[in-house]
C-alpha positions, 0 to 999 in steps of 0.5 A: 221453317222456310228454306230460302237459300243464301245466295252469295252471288259471284263477286270479284272484289273482296270485302276488304277491297270494298273497305268493309271491316270484317267482324271476327267470327269466333267460329270453332270447328272443334265445338261439336254442339256448335256444328250441330246447331249450325247444320240445323240452321243451314239445312232449315234456312239455306239448303233450299237454294244452296247445295253442298256437293262435297259433303254427304249426310253420312259424313255429317252423322259420323263427324258431328256425333249424330245417328242416321235417324237424327240426320235424316229426320232433322237435316234432310229436307230434299228426300236424299239418301243417307250416303248422298251428297247434299243437293238443293231441291231448287231447279236450276231454271227457276233459280236463273229466273228468280235470281239471275243465276243458280245459287252457288254451291257453298262447300268451299265458301269459307275456304275461298272467302274466310270465316270472318267474311261469311260471318260478317256477310250473314250479319250485314243485311239491311232493308233496301226498297231500291233493290230487286229483292228488297234487301242489300248487304254491306259486304256484298253490295247488291247481292241477289238474295233476300235476308233469309234470316230476317225473322231471327235477326229482325230488320236492319236499316242503313244510315246513309252518307250524304251523296256528293256530285259523282259519288253515290251515298254510302252506308255509314252504319246499320240500325236494328229497327225491328227486333226479330225472334232472337236478341242480337247476342243470340243471332250472332251466336246463330250466325257463328254456328252457321259459319262454323258448320260451313268452315267444317264443310270446307275441310272436314279433315280438320277435325281428324287433324286436330284430334291427331295433333297431340299424338303427332307432337308426342311422336316427334318428341319421342323421336327427337329424344331417341335421335339425341340418344343416338347422336350421343352414342355415336359422338361419345368416343369422338369427344 
């Protein structure tokens, strides 16, 4: 598969500030199958440009119930070793020439922007012949990246508002004018899986925290009960 990365670009304004209505991602980091699918999609379509410096292949294997062989055969396309961090093979000089700046590391993208932002971004590309890369995005206007998932999604075109004096035309809606290899429902599921994987990458410890939560609650309940018994013993003579 093509491994052109997702170049989010540096933007100071959030989607909310730009007036974009974010979609609910529905990403679930406790769904191991979803994380596995998201990892495969990310490595195939995004890792050619983007690194995950804070994540190692070995950690993915451990957390996502994969063997070393499965990870190295299906998720490693840069020749990295099992205990190496995930680093893009794209040379920085080439990235600067092609995109204007190196693509950002996505290890903390969901932590910074939120899962809904990433999910909406992945679903909001449209064909734009006026853009240097041929694509644009309603969440991050003039993003310096192509829609690397277009073969899966298809091609969306924008319905533009009427331009007013001193005000450029704005995107009013997107229409799928050329179907992709996936149905819209399947594509939304795929971008949800990618978002879930990036959410996991942003905080891998969340998986352990979720698994420990029932035991912590059980401990607190037992401690509360013992504290109540102790209080009752101390105060029984007072009453």
